[in-house]
mmCIF file of the C-alpha atoms, coordinates in Angstrom:
data_MODEL
# 
_entry.id   MODEL 
# 
loop_
_atom_site.group_PDB 
_atom_site.id 
_atom_site.type_symbol 
_atom_site.label_atom_id 
_atom_site.label_alt_id 
_atom_site.label_comp_id 
_atom_site.label_asym_id 
_atom_site.label_entity_id 
_atom_site.label_seq_id 
_atom_site.pdbx_PDB_ins_code 
_atom_site.Cartn_x 
_atom_site.Cartn_y 
_atom_site.Cartn_z 
_atom_site.occupancy 
_atom_site.B_iso_or_equiv 
_atom_site.pdbx_formal_charge 
_atom_site.auth_seq_id 
_atom_site.auth_comp_id 
_atom_site.auth_asym_id 
_atom_site.auth_atom_id 
_atom_site.pdbx_PDB_model_num 
ATOM 1   C CA . UNK A 1 1   ? 0.139   -0.247 -0.111  1.00 0.00 ? 1   UNK A CA 1 
ATOM 2   C CA . UNK A 1 2   ? 1.089   3.320  -1.130  1.00 0.00 ? 2   UNK A CA 1 
ATOM 3   C CA . UNK A 1 3   ? 0.461   6.721  0.613   1.00 0.00 ? 3   UNK A CA 1 
ATOM 4   C CA . UNK A 1 4   ? 1.191   10.052 -1.094  1.00 0.00 ? 4   UNK A CA 1 
ATOM 5   C CA . UNK A 1 5   ? 0.607   13.935 -0.380  1.00 0.00 ? 5   UNK A CA 1 
ATOM 6   C CA . UNK A 1 6   ? 1.681   16.858 -2.625  1.00 0.00 ? 6   UNK A CA 1 
ATOM 7   C CA . UNK A 1 7   ? 1.858   20.255 -1.909  1.00 0.00 ? 7   UNK A CA 1 
ATOM 8   C CA . UNK A 1 8   ? 2.621   23.654 -3.987  1.00 0.00 ? 8   UNK A CA 1 
ATOM 9   C CA . UNK A 1 9   ? 4.459   26.706 -2.245  1.00 0.00 ? 9   UNK A CA 1 
ATOM 10  C CA . UNK A 1 10  ? 5.386   29.763 -4.074  1.00 0.00 ? 10  UNK A CA 1 
ATOM 11  C CA . UNK A 1 11  ? 9.184   31.231 -4.616  1.00 0.00 ? 11  UNK A CA 1 
ATOM 12  C CA . UNK A 1 12  ? 9.897   32.885 -1.163  1.00 0.00 ? 12  UNK A CA 1 
ATOM 13  C CA . UNK A 1 13  ? 12.360  32.353 1.558   1.00 0.00 ? 13  UNK A CA 1 
ATOM 14  C CA . UNK A 1 14  ? 9.990   31.090 3.603   1.00 0.00 ? 14  UNK A CA 1 
ATOM 15  C CA . UNK A 1 15  ? 9.678   27.681 1.450   1.00 0.00 ? 15  UNK A CA 1 
ATOM 16  C CA . UNK A 1 16  ? 12.438  25.859 2.866   1.00 0.00 ? 16  UNK A CA 1 
ATOM 17  C CA . UNK A 1 17  ? 10.766  25.720 6.288   1.00 0.00 ? 17  UNK A CA 1 
ATOM 18  C CA . UNK A 1 18  ? 7.720   25.240 4.982   1.00 0.00 ? 18  UNK A CA 1 
ATOM 19  C CA . UNK A 1 19  ? 8.732   21.889 2.938   1.00 0.00 ? 19  UNK A CA 1 
ATOM 20  C CA . UNK A 1 20  ? 10.748  20.879 6.381   1.00 0.00 ? 20  UNK A CA 1 
ATOM 21  C CA . UNK A 1 21  ? 7.453   21.415 8.693   1.00 0.00 ? 21  UNK A CA 1 
ATOM 22  C CA . UNK A 1 22  ? 5.433   19.128 5.826   1.00 0.00 ? 22  UNK A CA 1 
ATOM 23  C CA . UNK A 1 23  ? 8.016   16.408 5.922   1.00 0.00 ? 23  UNK A CA 1 
ATOM 24  C CA . UNK A 1 24  ? 7.760   16.392 9.538   1.00 0.00 ? 24  UNK A CA 1 
ATOM 25  C CA . UNK A 1 25  ? 4.045   16.757 9.907   1.00 0.00 ? 25  UNK A CA 1 
ATOM 26  C CA . UNK A 1 26  ? 3.617   13.726 7.377   1.00 0.00 ? 26  UNK A CA 1 
ATOM 27  C CA . UNK A 1 27  ? 6.350   11.333 8.978   1.00 0.00 ? 27  UNK A CA 1 
ATOM 28  C CA . UNK A 1 28  ? 4.984   11.738 12.331  1.00 0.00 ? 28  UNK A CA 1 
ATOM 29  C CA . UNK A 1 29  ? 1.547   11.114 10.854  1.00 0.00 ? 29  UNK A CA 1 
ATOM 30  C CA . UNK A 1 30  ? 2.781   7.833  8.962   1.00 0.00 ? 30  UNK A CA 1 
ATOM 31  C CA . UNK A 1 31  ? 4.759   6.537  12.029  1.00 0.00 ? 31  UNK A CA 1 
ATOM 32  C CA . UNK A 1 32  ? 8.132   7.334  10.265  1.00 0.00 ? 32  UNK A CA 1 
ATOM 33  C CA . UNK A 1 33  ? 9.415   9.925  13.007  1.00 0.00 ? 33  UNK A CA 1 
ATOM 34  C CA . UNK A 1 34  ? 13.224  8.156  13.963  1.00 0.00 ? 34  UNK A CA 1 
ATOM 35  C CA . UNK A 1 35  ? 13.729  9.676  9.913   1.00 0.00 ? 35  UNK A CA 1 
ATOM 36  C CA . UNK A 1 36  ? 11.761  13.095 10.120  1.00 0.00 ? 36  UNK A CA 1 
ATOM 37  C CA . UNK A 1 37  ? 15.143  15.016 11.050  1.00 0.00 ? 37  UNK A CA 1 
ATOM 38  C CA . UNK A 1 38  ? 17.007  13.356 7.878   1.00 0.00 ? 38  UNK A CA 1 
ATOM 39  C CA . UNK A 1 39  ? 13.922  13.355 5.742   1.00 0.00 ? 39  UNK A CA 1 
ATOM 40  C CA . UNK A 1 40  ? 13.183  17.026 6.563   1.00 0.00 ? 40  UNK A CA 1 
ATOM 41  C CA . UNK A 1 41  ? 16.895  18.337 6.281   1.00 0.00 ? 41  UNK A CA 1 
ATOM 42  C CA . UNK A 1 42  ? 17.045  16.799 2.808   1.00 0.00 ? 42  UNK A CA 1 
ATOM 43  C CA . UNK A 1 43  ? 13.842  18.019 1.452   1.00 0.00 ? 43  UNK A CA 1 
ATOM 44  C CA . UNK A 1 44  ? 14.429  21.880 2.569   1.00 0.00 ? 44  UNK A CA 1 
ATOM 45  C CA . UNK A 1 45  ? 17.970  21.207 1.030   1.00 0.00 ? 45  UNK A CA 1 
ATOM 46  C CA . UNK A 1 46  ? 16.423  20.350 -2.759  1.00 0.00 ? 46  UNK A CA 1 
ATOM 47  C CA . UNK A 1 47  ? 13.914  23.030 -1.559  1.00 0.00 ? 47  UNK A CA 1 
ATOM 48  C CA . UNK A 1 48  ? 16.658  25.743 -1.047  1.00 0.00 ? 48  UNK A CA 1 
ATOM 49  C CA . UNK A 1 49  ? 18.321  24.664 -4.066  1.00 0.00 ? 49  UNK A CA 1 
ATOM 50  C CA . UNK A 1 50  ? 15.396  25.024 -6.451  1.00 0.00 ? 50  UNK A CA 1 
ATOM 51  C CA . UNK A 1 51  ? 14.628  28.368 -5.215  1.00 0.00 ? 51  UNK A CA 1 
ATOM 52  C CA . UNK A 1 52  ? 18.038  29.396 -5.257  1.00 0.00 ? 52  UNK A CA 1 
ATOM 53  C CA . UNK A 1 53  ? 19.305  28.068 -8.779  1.00 0.00 ? 53  UNK A CA 1 
ATOM 54  C CA . UNK A 1 54  ? 15.280  28.458 -10.649 1.00 0.00 ? 54  UNK A CA 1 
ATOM 55  C CA . UNK A 1 55  ? 13.550  31.376 -8.868  1.00 0.00 ? 55  UNK A CA 1 
ATOM 56  C CA . UNK A 1 56  ? 10.051  29.401 -9.352  1.00 0.00 ? 56  UNK A CA 1 
ATOM 57  C CA . UNK A 1 57  ? 7.677   27.989 -7.518  1.00 0.00 ? 57  UNK A CA 1 
ATOM 58  C CA . UNK A 1 58  ? 7.864   24.340 -6.574  1.00 0.00 ? 58  UNK A CA 1 
ATOM 59  C CA . UNK A 1 59  ? 5.555   21.233 -5.771  1.00 0.00 ? 59  UNK A CA 1 
ATOM 60  C CA . UNK A 1 60  ? 7.003   18.793 -3.316  1.00 0.00 ? 60  UNK A CA 1 
ATOM 61  C CA . UNK A 1 61  ? 5.568   15.252 -3.328  1.00 0.00 ? 61  UNK A CA 1 
ATOM 62  C CA . UNK A 1 62  ? 6.114   12.328 -0.369  1.00 0.00 ? 62  UNK A CA 1 
ATOM 63  C CA . UNK A 1 63  ? 5.466   9.091  -0.717  1.00 0.00 ? 63  UNK A CA 1 
ATOM 64  C CA . UNK A 1 64  ? 5.567   5.887  1.392   1.00 0.00 ? 64  UNK A CA 1 
ATOM 65  C CA . UNK A 1 65  ? 5.448   2.563  -0.092  1.00 0.00 ? 65  UNK A CA 1 
ATOM 66  C CA . UNK A 1 66  ? 6.347   -0.014 2.503   1.00 0.00 ? 66  UNK A CA 1 
ATOM 67  C CA . UNK A 1 67  ? 9.868   0.936  3.589   1.00 0.00 ? 67  UNK A CA 1 
ATOM 68  C CA . UNK A 1 68  ? 10.788  3.306  0.963   1.00 0.00 ? 68  UNK A CA 1 
ATOM 69  C CA . UNK A 1 69  ? 10.050  6.822  1.292   1.00 0.00 ? 69  UNK A CA 1 
ATOM 70  C CA . UNK A 1 70  ? 10.349  9.039  -1.727  1.00 0.00 ? 70  UNK A CA 1 
ATOM 71  C CA . UNK A 1 71  ? 10.366  12.665 -1.444  1.00 0.00 ? 71  UNK A CA 1 
ATOM 72  C CA . UNK A 1 72  ? 10.289  14.579 -5.391  1.00 0.00 ? 72  UNK A CA 1 
ATOM 73  C CA . UNK A 1 73  ? 10.893  18.505 -5.815  1.00 0.00 ? 73  UNK A CA 1 
ATOM 74  C CA . UNK A 1 74  ? 9.689   19.717 -8.673  1.00 0.00 ? 74  UNK A CA 1 
ATOM 75  C CA . UNK A 1 75  ? 10.754  23.434 -10.294 1.00 0.00 ? 75  UNK A CA 1 
ATOM 76  C CA . UNK A 1 76  ? 10.309  25.117 -13.426 1.00 0.00 ? 76  UNK A CA 1 
ATOM 77  C CA . UNK A 1 77  ? 13.839  24.759 -14.638 1.00 0.00 ? 77  UNK A CA 1 
ATOM 78  C CA . UNK A 1 78  ? 15.184  22.307 -17.466 1.00 0.00 ? 78  UNK A CA 1 
ATOM 79  C CA . UNK A 1 79  ? 18.888  22.567 -15.608 1.00 0.00 ? 79  UNK A CA 1 
ATOM 80  C CA . UNK A 1 80  ? 19.459  19.293 -13.967 1.00 0.00 ? 80  UNK A CA 1 
ATOM 81  C CA . UNK A 1 81  ? 21.414  19.618 -11.085 1.00 0.00 ? 81  UNK A CA 1 
ATOM 82  C CA . UNK A 1 82  ? 25.360  18.764 -10.678 1.00 0.00 ? 82  UNK A CA 1 
ATOM 83  C CA . UNK A 1 83  ? 27.193  18.303 -7.552  1.00 0.00 ? 83  UNK A CA 1 
ATOM 84  C CA . UNK A 1 84  ? 30.425  20.767 -6.961  1.00 0.00 ? 84  UNK A CA 1 
ATOM 85  C CA . UNK A 1 85  ? 33.548  20.149 -5.275  1.00 0.00 ? 85  UNK A CA 1 
ATOM 86  C CA . UNK A 1 86  ? 33.505  21.955 -1.907  1.00 0.00 ? 86  UNK A CA 1 
ATOM 87  C CA . UNK A 1 87  ? 36.414  22.712 0.626   1.00 0.00 ? 87  UNK A CA 1 
ATOM 88  C CA . UNK A 1 88  ? 36.180  24.080 3.954   1.00 0.00 ? 88  UNK A CA 1 
ATOM 89  C CA . UNK A 1 89  ? 36.239  27.432 2.655   1.00 0.00 ? 89  UNK A CA 1 
ATOM 90  C CA . UNK A 1 90  ? 32.880  26.908 0.303   1.00 0.00 ? 90  UNK A CA 1 
ATOM 91  C CA . UNK A 1 91  ? 29.620  28.673 1.598   1.00 0.00 ? 91  UNK A CA 1 
ATOM 92  C CA . UNK A 1 92  ? 27.427  26.900 -0.600  1.00 0.00 ? 92  UNK A CA 1 
ATOM 93  C CA . UNK A 1 93  ? 27.111  23.513 -2.549  1.00 0.00 ? 93  UNK A CA 1 
ATOM 94  C CA . UNK A 1 94  ? 26.793  21.157 0.460   1.00 0.00 ? 94  UNK A CA 1 
ATOM 95  C CA . UNK A 1 95  ? 22.793  20.725 -0.379  1.00 0.00 ? 95  UNK A CA 1 
ATOM 96  C CA . UNK A 1 96  ? 23.826  18.112 -2.801  1.00 0.00 ? 96  UNK A CA 1 
ATOM 97  C CA . UNK A 1 97  ? 26.517  16.449 -0.873  1.00 0.00 ? 97  UNK A CA 1 
ATOM 98  C CA . UNK A 1 98  ? 24.002  15.961 2.160   1.00 0.00 ? 98  UNK A CA 1 
ATOM 99  C CA . UNK A 1 99  ? 21.622  14.206 -0.218  1.00 0.00 ? 99  UNK A CA 1 
ATOM 100 C CA . UNK A 1 100 ? 24.181  12.003 -1.776  1.00 0.00 ? 100 UNK A CA 1 
ATOM 101 C CA . UNK A 1 101 ? 25.690  10.903 2.039   1.00 0.00 ? 101 UNK A CA 1 
ATOM 102 C CA . UNK A 1 102 ? 22.673  10.512 3.804   1.00 0.00 ? 102 UNK A CA 1 
ATOM 103 C CA . UNK A 1 103 ? 19.874  9.088  0.702   1.00 0.00 ? 103 UNK A CA 1 
ATOM 104 C CA . UNK A 1 104 ? 20.241  5.323  -0.356  1.00 0.00 ? 104 UNK A CA 1 
ATOM 105 C CA . UNK A 1 105 ? 19.364  6.901  -3.713  1.00 0.00 ? 105 UNK A CA 1 
ATOM 106 C CA . UNK A 1 106 ? 18.756  10.207 -5.674  1.00 0.00 ? 106 UNK A CA 1 
ATOM 107 C CA . UNK A 1 107 ? 18.510  11.879 -9.177  1.00 0.00 ? 107 UNK A CA 1 
ATOM 108 C CA . UNK A 1 108 ? 16.848  14.362 -11.038 1.00 0.00 ? 108 UNK A CA 1 
ATOM 109 C CA . UNK A 1 109 ? 14.849  13.822 -14.047 1.00 0.00 ? 109 UNK A CA 1 
ATOM 110 C CA . UNK A 1 110 ? 13.400  16.520 -16.559 1.00 0.00 ? 110 UNK A CA 1 
ATOM 111 C CA . UNK A 1 111 ? 9.986   16.776 -17.291 1.00 0.00 ? 111 UNK A CA 1 
ATOM 112 C CA . UNK A 1 112 ? 7.727   18.967 -19.374 1.00 0.00 ? 112 UNK A CA 1 
ATOM 113 C CA . UNK A 1 113 ? 7.983   22.673 -18.235 1.00 0.00 ? 113 UNK A CA 1 
ATOM 114 C CA . UNK A 1 114 ? 10.835  21.617 -15.804 1.00 0.00 ? 114 UNK A CA 1 
ATOM 115 C CA . UNK A 1 115 ? 12.377  19.019 -13.695 1.00 0.00 ? 115 UNK A CA 1 
ATOM 116 C CA . UNK A 1 116 ? 12.438  16.647 -10.427 1.00 0.00 ? 116 UNK A CA 1 
ATOM 117 C CA . UNK A 1 117 ? 14.838  16.192 -7.716  1.00 0.00 ? 117 UNK A CA 1 
ATOM 118 C CA . UNK A 1 118 ? 14.520  13.235 -5.568  1.00 0.00 ? 118 UNK A CA 1 
ATOM 119 C CA . UNK A 1 119 ? 15.777  11.124 -3.239  1.00 0.00 ? 119 UNK A CA 1 
ATOM 120 C CA . UNK A 1 120 ? 14.623  7.735  -1.269  1.00 0.00 ? 120 UNK A CA 1 
ATOM 121 C CA . UNK A 1 121 ? 15.222  6.919  2.049   1.00 0.00 ? 121 UNK A CA 1 
ATOM 122 C CA . UNK A 1 122 ? 14.477  3.125  3.640   1.00 0.00 ? 122 UNK A CA 1 
ATOM 123 C CA . UNK A 1 123 ? 12.386  3.450  6.553   1.00 0.00 ? 123 UNK A CA 1 
ATOM 124 C CA . UNK A 1 124 ? 10.629  1.026  8.824   1.00 0.00 ? 124 UNK A CA 1 
ATOM 125 C CA . UNK A 1 125 ? 7.223   2.725  10.219  1.00 0.00 ? 125 UNK A CA 1 
ATOM 126 C CA . UNK A 1 126 ? 6.552   1.824  13.720  1.00 0.00 ? 126 UNK A CA 1 
ATOM 127 C CA . UNK A 1 127 ? 3.709   -0.563 13.921  1.00 0.00 ? 127 UNK A CA 1 
ATOM 128 C CA . UNK A 1 128 ? 0.106   1.159  13.962  1.00 0.00 ? 128 UNK A CA 1 
ATOM 129 C CA . UNK A 1 129 ? -1.001  1.575  17.535  1.00 0.00 ? 129 UNK A CA 1 
ATOM 130 C CA . UNK A 1 130 ? -4.566  0.065  18.137  1.00 0.00 ? 130 UNK A CA 1 
ATOM 131 C CA . UNK A 1 131 ? -5.981  0.560  21.377  1.00 0.00 ? 131 UNK A CA 1 
ATOM 132 C CA . UNK A 1 132 ? -7.004  -2.567 23.265  1.00 0.00 ? 132 UNK A CA 1 
ATOM 133 C CA . UNK A 1 133 ? -10.807 -3.027 23.651  1.00 0.00 ? 133 UNK A CA 1 
ATOM 134 C CA . UNK A 1 134 ? -11.795 -1.815 26.997  1.00 0.00 ? 134 UNK A CA 1 
ATOM 135 C CA . UNK A 1 135 ? -13.204 -3.975 29.004  1.00 0.00 ? 135 UNK A CA 1 
ATOM 136 C CA . UNK A 1 136 ? -16.593 -2.907 30.620  1.00 0.00 ? 136 UNK A CA 1 
ATOM 137 C CA . UNK A 1 137 ? -16.764 -4.534 33.826  1.00 0.00 ? 137 UNK A CA 1 
ATOM 138 C CA . UNK A 1 138 ? -13.452 -2.813 34.905  1.00 0.00 ? 138 UNK A CA 1 
ATOM 139 C CA . UNK A 1 139 ? -15.338 1.018  34.415  1.00 0.00 ? 139 UNK A CA 1 
ATOM 140 C CA . UNK A 1 140 ? -18.888 -0.259 35.618  1.00 0.00 ? 140 UNK A CA 1 
ATOM 141 C CA . UNK A 1 141 ? -19.609 2.183  38.690  1.00 0.00 ? 141 UNK A CA 1 
ATOM 142 C CA . UNK A 1 142 ? -20.828 0.686  41.923  1.00 0.00 ? 142 UNK A CA 1 
ATOM 143 C CA . UNK A 1 143 ? -24.417 0.797  42.268  1.00 0.00 ? 143 UNK A CA 1 
# 
């Protein structure tokens, strides 16, 4: 069973924080909170890259299929991202390095009118918590 959510964001400075919040919220909802920090960091890096390099609105899609979390950031540029060499003095360029290091897979694909940059994380959702049925006799009022 696969579950999915998609949201559109404007090209403004608050977007990476909003993307981070969305990812955190969905992972908690999907009982994958152990991966919240990594997934939200990587998603906000992709959102930041899209905004800095394209200046277009973006769409963010998250899908969970068994133990694979897929996060996609779509923007309005056809130019594919590429990691750049960084040094200790580099002020930029660490976003894709983090995505490469912390995800199981990542990539970019051109689409009509833009591209999608994505990453996958292997996650292990916690078992759904189901409340035990109440024993009505334990809560009966004494008469």
